[in-house]
C-alpha positions, 0 to 999 in steps of 0.5 A: 499500499503505498504511503504519502507524506506531506511536503512543502515548497516542491515544483516537481513533476509528479507531486499533488499541487494545491492552486499555489504550488505550494503544498504537495503529496509525495507517495511513498511504497513502503520500502521508501516508506520505512527508510524515510520512518528510519532516517528520522528514528536515526536523527533521535539516534544521534541524539541519545548517542552524541554527547557533545549535540546535546551538549550543543543543543541546549546551548542553543535553546539557550541561545535562540529562545534568550534571543526570541524573547528580545525580539517579542518583548522589544516592539512591546517596550517601544510601542509604548510611552515614553517611546510611543515608535509607530513600525518603521521605527522599531523595525529600524532597531533590527538593524542594530542586529548587523554586528553579528555578522562580526561574531560571525566571521569572529566565531569561525576563526576561533572554532579554526583555531581550535578555540570553541570550547573556550570562546562559547564561553564568552559569547554565553557571556555576551548573551547575559551583559545583553541584557544587563544593557536592555534592563537600563532601557526602559527610558533610554534607546542607548541602552537598548541599541548596546544591550541588542547589538551585543546580545546578537554578538553573544547569540551569533557568536555561539550559534556558528560555534555550535554547529562548527562543532555538531558539523565535525563529530560526524560528518556522514550524517551532518544533515541530520545532526543539523536538524537535531539542532535547528528543530531544538533550537526553533522549539525553544525560539517559540518557547521563548516568544510565548514566556515573553509575551507572560513575562510582559502581561504580568511584570512589564520589560524588567520580567521580560528582561529577567526571563532572557537575562535568565536563560543565558544565565542556566545556558552559562551555567551550563558552559561552567558545569562543562568545564568543569567536568571535561 
């Protein structure tokens, strides 16, 4: 009996597409379906058998969670007094995140030099420091801009180091390793967004900063534990 696998963003011959050509069903026979499900299960096997992958998933989750907390709540802060900015002005704050490109280059060089483990701690610390600056931004723009730049440097830097580390674990399974890592990132990013909305309604910007900074400190504590037990 043929199985159907749901896929997106495809336009290959033999696929059944909707009128926008976005969604499709891929017919698969039993043998191919079994292979597909085995590949999905193998992702879980990699997570169970690779401690370094789990550790880097943890760091990535803390980085993405903290990042999502910031960008979910920042618009709420800037749209209210004393700022009362419009959508276009709030959007310009995203330009402060361009600094993350510099972090990516630096992280790549550090990874090549064999300093990924120690540099990861520095980038996780930068995320926490960024939240410290952001906490001072209830009535001033400058701390917010500084906090965005520093936090984004930390998030992007640790992300590059995470990927550099996990890709070296299993060169024969890079796609599956990356699937595990990115799935974790997206899940915790969504959790971070939900936590930011709850914190804002419960205690405003300071509660948001406590949640975001707390996530960053959890990641940093995990790195310290790794250093002590290595």
